[in-house]
C-alpha positions as CSV (number, residue, x, y, z in Angstrom):
1,M,0.0,0.0,0.0
2,T,3.0,2.3,0.0
3,T,2.1,3.4,-3.6
4,Q,-1.1,5.0,-2.3
5,S,0.8,6.6,0.5
6,A,3.2,8.1,-2.0
7,N,0.4,9.3,-4.3
8,L,-1.3,11.0,-1.4
9,T,2.0,12.6,-0.3
10,W,2.5,13.9,-3.8
11,S,-1.0,15.5,-3.9
12,I,-0.5,17.1,-0.5
13,W,3.0,18.3,-1.2
14,S,1.9,19.8,-4.6
15,A,-0.9,21.7,-2.8
16,L,1.7,23.1,-0.4
17,G,3.7,24.5,-3.4
18,G,6.4,21.9,-3.1
19,A,8.5,20.8,-6.1
20,A,6.9,18.0,-8.1
21,D,9.7,15.6,-7.4
22,G,10.1,16.5,-3.7
23,A,7.9,13.7,-2.5
24,R,10.3,11.1,-3.9
25,V,12.7,11.5,-0.9
26,V,10.1,9.9,1.4
27,A,10.6,6.2,2.3
28,F,7.6,4.4,3.7
29,S,7.6,1.3,5.8
30,G,5.0,-0.8,7.6
31,D,2.4,-3.2,6.3
32,G,-1.3,-3.4,6.9
33,A,-4.0,-0.7,7.2
34,L,-6.8,0.5,9.5
35,D,-10.1,-1.1,8.7
36,S,-12.0,1.4,6.6
37,R,-13.6,1.8,3.2
38,F,-11.1,4.6,2.7
39,N,-7.3,4.8,2.6
40,V,-7.0,6.1,6.2
41,T,-3.6,4.6,7.0
42,D,-2.2,6.0,3.7
43,L,-3.7,9.5,4.6
44,A,-2.0,9.2,8.0
45,A,1.3,8.3,6.5
46,A,1.1,10.9,3.7
47,S,0.1,13.9,5.9
48,I,2.9,13.1,8.4
49,A,5.3,12.7,5.4
50,A,4.3,16.1,4.0
51,A,5.0,17.8,7.4
52,G,8.4,16.0,7.4
53,L,9.1,17.1,3.8
54,A,8.5,20.7,4.9
55,I,11.1,20.3,7.6
56,A,13.5,18.6,5.2
57,D,13.0,21.4,2.6
58,L,13.7,24.0,5.3
59,Q,16.9,22.1,6.2
60,R,18.0,22.1,2.6
61,V,17.4,25.9,2.3
62,R,19.1,26.9,5.5
63,H,21.9,24.4,5.6
64,G,22.3,23.1,2.1
65,T,21.7,19.6,3.4
66,A,19.9,16.8,1.5
67,V,17.6,15.1,3.9
68,T,15.7,11.8,3.7
69,V,12.2,11.5,5.3
70,R,11.0,8.1,6.6
71,V,7.5,7.3,7.7
72,D,6.3,4.2,9.5
73,R,2.7,3.7,8.3
74,R,1.7,1.5,11.2
75,L,3.0,3.9,13.8
76,A,1.3,6.8,11.9
77,S,-2.0,4.9,12.2
78,I,-1.6,4.5,15.9
79,W,-0.7,8.2,16.4
80,F,-4.0,9.1,14.5
81,G,-5.7,7.5,17.5
82,L,-3.8,8.3,20.7
83,S,-0.1,8.6,21.2
84,I,-0.2,8.7,25.0
85,R,-0.1,5.7,27.2
86,P,-0.9,6.6,30.9
87,I,0.9,4.7,33.7
88,G,-1.4,4.2,36.6
89,W,-4.1,6.7,35.6
90,S,-6.6,6.9,32.7
91,L,-8.0,9.5,30.4
92,P,-11.6,10.7,30.9
93,A,-14.3,9.4,28.6
94,P,-14.0,11.1,25.2
95,W,-17.7,11.8,24.6
96,D,-20.5,13.5,26.4
97,P,-23.2,11.0,27.4
98,I,-25.7,12.2,24.8
99,A,-23.3,12.9,21.9
100,G,-23.7,10.5,19.0
101,D,-25.7,9.3,16.0
102,Y,-29.5,9.3,16.1
103,R,-32.2,8.1,13.7
104,T,-34.5,10.9,12.5
105,A,-37.9,10.6,10.8
106,D,-36.2,10.4,7.4
107,G,-32.5,9.6,8.0
108,W,-29.7,10.1,10.5
109,I,-28.2,13.0,12.4
110,R,-25.1,13.4,14.7
111,L,-25.3,15.6,17.8
112,H,-22.0,16.9,19.1
113,T,-22.5,18.0,22.7
114,N,-19.0,17.7,24.3
115,A,-18.9,21.4,25.1
116,P,-21.4,22.4,27.8
117,H,-22.7,25.3,25.6
118,H,-23.2,23.0,22.6
119,R,-25.2,20.5,24.8
120,A,-27.3,23.4,26.1
121,A,-28.0,24.5,22.5
122,A,-29.2,21.0,21.6
123,E,-31.3,20.8,24.7
124,R,-32.9,24.2,23.9
125,V,-34.3,22.5,20.7
126,L,-34.9,18.9,22.0
127,G,-35.4,19.4,25.7
128,V,-33.3,18.2,28.6
129,Q,-33.1,14.4,28.3
130,A,-32.0,12.0,30.9
131,D,-30.1,9.6,28.6
132,K,-29.6,8.5,25.0
133,A,-32.8,6.6,24.9
134,A,-34.9,9.6,25.8
135,M,-32.9,11.8,23.4
136,A,-33.5,9.2,20.6
137,A,-37.2,9.5,21.2
138,A,-37.0,13.3,20.9
139,V,-34.9,13.2,17.8
140,A,-37.1,10.7,16.0
141,R,-39.9,13.3,15.8
142,W,-37.8,15.6,13.5
143,T,-36.6,15.3,10.0
144,A,-32.8,15.5,9.7
145,T,-32.6,18.7,7.8
146,E,-35.1,20.5,10.1
147,L,-33.3,19.4,13.2
148,E,-29.8,20.2,11.9
149,T,-31.0,23.7,11.1
150,A,-32.7,24.2,14.4
151,I,-29.7,23.2,16.5
152,V,-27.2,25.2,14.4
153,D,-29.5,28.2,14.6
154,S,-29.5,27.7,18.4
155,G,-25.7,27.9,18.5
156,G,-25.1,24.2,18.6
157,C,-23.4,21.5,16.5
158,A,-25.2,18.8,14.5
159,A,-24.8,17.2,11.1
160,E,-27.3,15.4,8.9
161,M,-25.9,12.3,7.2
162,H,-25.5,12.8,3.5
163,S,-24.5,10.4,0.8
164,L,-21.4,11.2,-1.3
165,D,-23.6,12.2,-4.2
166,A,-25.9,14.3,-2.0
167,W,-22.9,16.2,-0.6
168,R,-21.5,16.8,-4.1
169,A,-24.8,18.4,-5.0
170,H,-25.1,20.4,-1.8
171,P,-24.4,24.1,-2.0
172,Q,-21.5,23.7,0.5
173,G,-20.2,20.6,-1.2
174,R,-20.1,22.5,-4.5
175,A,-18.4,25.5,-3.0
176,L,-15.8,23.2,-1.3
177,A,-15.1,21.4,-4.6
178,A,-13.7,24.7,-6.0
179,E,-11.4,25.3,-3.1
180,P,-7.7,24.2,-3.1
181,L,-6.6,21.7,-0.5
182,V,-4.3,24.5,1.0
183,R,-5.1,28.1,0.1
184,I,-1.8,30.0,0.3
185,E,-1.5,33.8,-0.1
186,T,1.6,35.8,-0.1
187,T,1.0,39.1,1.6
188,E,2.9,42.3,2.0
189,R,6.6,42.4,2.6
190,G,7.2,42.2,6.4
191,A,10.3,41.8,8.5
192,R,12.7,39.3,7.2
193,R,13.0,37.3,10.4
194,D,15.5,34.5,11.1
195,W,15.5,32.4,14.1
196,A,18.0,30.3,16.1
197,G,17.2,27.0,14.5
198,S,19.9,24.4,14.0
199,L,20.2,21.2,11.9
200,E,19.0,19.2,14.9
201,R,16.3,21.6,16.2
202,P,15.2,23.4,13.0
203,L,12.4,25.4,14.6
204,A,14.2,26.5,17.8
205,G,13.4,30.1,18.4
206,V,10.2,30.2,16.4
207,R,7.4,31.6,18.5
208,V,3.9,30.1,17.8
209,L,0.8,31.7,19.2
210,D,-1.7,28.9,19.2
211,L,-5.4,29.7,19.3
212,T,-6.7,26.3,18.4
213,R,-8.8,23.7,20.2
214,V,-10.0,20.2,19.5
215,L,-8.2,18.7,17.5
216,A,-6.5,19.5,14.2
217,G,-4.8,22.7,15.4
218,P,-3.4,21.2,18.6
219,V,-1.9,18.4,16.5
220,A,-0.2,21.0,14.3
221,S,1.3,22.9,17.2
222,R,2.4,19.7,18.9
223,F,4.3,18.8,15.7
224,L,6.0,22.3,15.6
225,A,6.9,21.9,19.3
226,G,8.5,18.6,18.4
227,Y,11.0,20.4,16.2
228,G,11.9,23.1,18.8
229,A,9.2,25.8,18.4
230,Q,8.1,27.8,21.4
231,V,4.3,27.1,21.5
232,L,2.1,29.2,23.7
233,R,-1.5,27.9,23.6
234,V,-4.1,30.4,24.6
235,D,-7.6,29.4,25.7
236,P,-10.6,31.3,27.0
237,P,-11.1,31.4,30.8
238,T,-13.6,28.5,31.0
239,W,-12.7,26.3,28.1
240,N,-11.7,22.7,28.8
241,E,-11.3,19.5,26.8
242,P,-10.2,17.0,29.5
243,A,-10.2,13.9,27.4
244,I,-7.6,15.1,25.0
245,V,-5.5,17.7,26.8
246,P,-2.9,15.2,27.9
247,E,-2.7,14.0,24.3
248,V,-2.2,17.4,22.6
249,T,-0.5,19.8,25.0
250,L,2.9,17.9,24.8
251,G,5.7,20.4,24.3
252,K,3.5,23.5,24.9
253,R,2.9,26.2,27.5
254,C,-0.8,26.8,28.1
255,A,-2.3,30.1,29.2
256,R,-5.8,31.6,29.5
257,M,-6.9,35.0,28.2
258,D,-10.2,36.8,27.8
259,L,-10.1,38.7,24.6
260,T,-13.2,40.7,25.6
261,N,-11.1,42.1,28.6
262,A,-9.1,45.3,27.9
263,H,-6.1,44.2,29.9
264,D,-5.9,40.8,28.3
265,R,-6.3,42.4,24.8
266,M,-3.3,44.6,25.5
267,R,-1.2,41.6,26.5
268,F,-2.5,39.7,23.5
269,D,-1.6,42.5,21.1
270,A,2.0,42.3,22.4
271,L,2.1,38.6,22.0
272,L,0.8,38.8,18.5
273,A,3.4,41.4,17.6
274,D,6.1,39.2,19.0
275,A,5.0,36.0,17.4
276,D,6.4,34.4,14.2
277,V,3.3,32.3,13.7
278,L,-0.4,32.6,14.5
279,L,-2.3,29.4,14.3
280,H,-6.0,29.7,14.8
281,G,-9.0,27.4,14.4
282,Y,-12.0,29.6,15.3
283,R,-14.9,29.8,12.9
284,A,-14.1,31.9,9.9
285,D,-15.6,35.1,11.2
286,A,-14.7,34.8,14.9
287,L,-11.5,36.7,15.1
288,D,-13.0,39.4,12.9
289,R,-15.8,39.8,15.5
290,L,-13.3,40.1,18.2
291,G,-11.6,43.0,16.4
292,Y,-8.6,40.9,15.0
293,D,-9.4,40.7,11.3
294,A,-6.6,39.9,8.8
295,A,-5.8,43.6,8.3
296,T,-5.4,44.2,12.0
297,R,-3.3,41.1,12.5
298,A,-1.0,42.3,9.6
299,R,-0.8,45.8,11.0
300,L,0.3,44.4,14.4
301,N,2.8,42.0,12.9
302,P,3.6,42.5,9.1
303,G,5.8,39.4,9.1
304,L,3.3,37.1,10.7
305,V,2.9,33.6,9.2
306,D,-0.9,33.4,9.6
307,V,-2.3,29.9,9.3
308,A,-6.0,29.0,10.0
309,L,-8.5,26.1,9.7
310,N,-12.2,25.8,9.9
311,A,-14.6,22.9,9.5
312,Y,-16.5,23.4,6.2
313,G,-14.3,25.6,4.0
314,W,-13.7,29.2,3.3
315,S,-16.4,29.9,0.8
316,G,-20.1,28.9,0.5
317,P,-23.0,29.2,2.9
318,W,-21.3,27.2,5.7
319,R,-18.0,29.0,5.9
320,D,-18.9,30.3,9.4
321,R,-20.5,27.1,10.6
322,R,-19.3,25.3,13.8
323,G,-18.0,21.8,13.0
324,F,-15.9,18.9,14.1
325,D,-14.3,15.9,12.5
326,S,-17.2,13.6,13.3
327,L,-19.8,16.1,12.0
328,V,-17.9,16.6,8.7
329,Q,-17.8,12.8,8.2
330,M,-21.6,12.8,8.4
331,S,-22.0,15.8,6.1
332,A,-19.5,14.8,3.4
333,G,-20.8,11.3,2.8
334,I,-18.0,9.4,4.6
335,A,-20.3,7.9,7.3
336,D,-23.0,6.9,4.8
337,S,-20.4,5.4,2.5
338,G,-19.0,3.4,5.4
339,M,-22.4,2.1,6.3
340,R,-23.1,0.9,2.8
341,W,-19.7,-0.7,2.5
342,R,-20.2,-2.6,5.8
343,N,-23.8,-3.3,5.1
344,A,-24.6,-1.8,8.5
345,D,-27.8,-0.4,9.9
346,R,-26.3,2.8,11.2
347,P,-23.6,5.3,10.2
348,V,-20.0,3.9,10.1
349,P,-17.4,6.6,10.6
350,L,-13.6,6.3,10.0
351,P,-11.8,4.2,12.6
352,V,-10.0,7.3,13.9
353,Q,-10.5,11.1,13.7
354,A,-8.4,11.1,10.5
355,L,-9.7,14.5,9.2
356,D,-8.5,16.2,12.3
357,H,-5.2,14.5,12.5
358,A,-4.4,14.8,8.8
359,T,-5.4,18.5,8.7
360,G,-3.2,19.1,11.7
361,Y,-0.1,17.8,9.9
362,L,-1.1,19.8,6.8
363,L,-1.4,22.9,9.0
364,A,2.1,22.2,10.4
365,A,3.5,21.8,6.9
366,A,1.9,25.1,5.8
367,V,3.5,26.9,8.8
368,V,7.0,25.5,8.0
369,R,6.6,26.4,4.3
370,G,5.5,29.9,5.3
371,L,8.5,30.4,7.6
372,A,10.8,29.2,4.8
373,Q,9.2,31.7,2.3
374,R,9.4,34.5,4.8
375,L,13.1,33.7,5.4
376,A,13.8,33.6,1.6
377,T,11.7,36.6,0.4
378,G,10.7,38.7,3.4
379,H,7.1,38.3,2.5
380,A,4.5,37.1,5.0
381,V,2.3,34.1,4.2
382,R,-1.4,33.4,5.0
383,A,-2.7,29.8,4.6
384,R,-6.2,28.4,5.0
385,L,-7.3,24.8,5.4
386,A,-10.5,23.0,6.2
387,L,-11.5,19.6,7.6
388,A,-14.1,19.1,4.8
389,R,-11.5,19.8,2.2
390,T,-9.2,17.1,3.7
391,A,-12.3,14.8,3.6
392,Q,-12.5,15.5,-0.1
393,L,-8.9,14.6,-0.5
394,L,-9.5,11.2,1.2
395,I,-12.6,10.5,-0.9
396,D,-10.9,11.5,-4.1
397,H,-8.2,8.9,-3.6
398,G,-10.7,6.2,-3.8
399,E,-11.6,3.1,-1.8
400,Q,-9.1,1.0,0.0
401,R,-8.0,-2.1,-1.7
402,S,-7.9,-5.3,0.3
403,S,-5.3,-5.1,2.9
404,A,-4.1,-7.0,5.9
405,P,-4.9,-5.5,9.3
406,L,-2.2,-3.7,11.2
407,A,-0.2,-5.8,13.6
408,P,-1.4,-5.4,17.3
409,E,0.3,-2.8,19.4
410,T,3.0,-4.2,21.7
411,D,5.2,-2.8,24.5
412,A,8.0,-2.4,21.9
413,D,5.9,0.3,20.2
414,R,6.3,2.6,23.3
415,A,9.2,5.0,23.5
416,P,11.3,4.2,26.7
417,A,11.3,7.8,28.0
418,I,8.9,8.5,30.9
419,E,6.9,11.7,30.5
420,H,6.0,13.4,33.8
421,T,2.7,14.9,32.8
422,A,0.4,17.0,35.1
423,W,-1.8,13.9,35.6
424,G,1.0,11.3,36.2
425,D,3.7,9.4,34.4
426,A,3.1,8.3,30.8
427,Q,4.8,7.0,27.8
428,R,4.3,7.9,24.1
429,I,4.1,5.6,21.1
430,C,7.3,5.8,19.2
431,V,7.2,8.7,16.7
432,P,6.3,7.6,13.1
433,L,8.5,10.2,11.4
434,S,12.2,10.4,10.9
435,V,13.9,13.4,9.3
436,D,17.7,13.0,9.0
437,A,19.7,14.8,11.8
438,A,16.5,16.2,13.3
439,P,14.8,13.8,15.8
440,M,11.3,14.8,16.8
441,R,11.3,15.3,20.6
442,W,9.6,17.6,23.1
443,D,11.2,19.7,25.8
444,L,8.0,20.0,28.0
445,P,5.5,17.3,29.2
446,A,1.8,17.6,28.6
447,S,0.3,20.2,31.0
448,E,-3.1,21.5,32.1
449,L,-4.8,24.3,30.3
450,G,-4.2,27.6,32.0
451,S,-1.1,26.3,33.8
452,A,1.3,29.0,32.5
453,S,1.3,32.8,32.2
454,P,0.5,34.3,28.8
455,A,4.1,35.0,27.8
456,F,6.7,33.5,25.5
457,H,9.6,32.1,27.5
């Protein structure tokens, strides 16, 4: 299956503006694949490879060094699930009790209620329900389209299940089909900033202001931290995502700020002016409404590498819609296609949150590419990605051919180092990526949100 991994890598690397033959320096290993109608293991390997290629290309530009990139497809698949293995403690349940797929009067819908305000929005429409059985009875009285609209209008998150063909005909599906996988814009000339990176730690000295939450953005900033970047994650005062914080805060410092507070805004302005990279994953119009539109960000920091993601794309009627990986899978036809492939009686999603993870590595690659361009030309870069566009990439590369399952995980898959996290000791699965002379490693263990002051160290 390494041919499909290579084909996907070429597609991604080309979308990032990489040289057509650049993907040839990637060596893939590892047999088997995750059980899915789609090429999920190959997407995992290819997206990680593209991020590695960006590091390798930066090394070539800065140091004149030819670098080989190696990706273990099996380990990549495991990292697309969870990389952390707690020792003597466990992660909280990943889903709210009423989150999930429900049968409507005419189809299926998924409710995403992990955040308290998203659950409250669903309950404003459907009533407060004691359990999933009661919620199922309430949902069954609605058509899928009507319920999706009502919950979204209430400020919540829900997605009707569409077929692949229905999504292609949908106004948002049509808008998305016209978007590139990675939208890259070269902006005005800013400061030509170098940083203290070395062959071993290529991003050392790069300052990343991380305004992302579950899950793609945190995967991106975790990757950047793995190559030496200083990542400061900033969350609102009450936000939490306990099931994945230990997974994604590796290598980062985590602070809280209220951007509706004048004092915090002054501090944020200073952080933004001092950053090399802004990584953000709010809805498309959210920063604008807070007073930080693209023009303001460029004024505060003309040399900023500004990289963003959203759920459903940057054009079309849903550009400002809330969304998550599991919802996009329902909207874009993936869950329906899986159901038909397995001859199941309910939606069948991907075996991992592959849209989140893959988009995360694409975001990281876009950041590194932007830094390299700023170094070479002095021009700032703005890049835009979307979960639904990554879904289209996966769909466009066709169905998975028959493949053996991945070999079961063993103790040998765990890196020997002990990570002293805020919750207790843990190990990580061995990293799936190798870039010559630049091992991926993290200087800080996973930490609680809000555990650090809002400052670059």
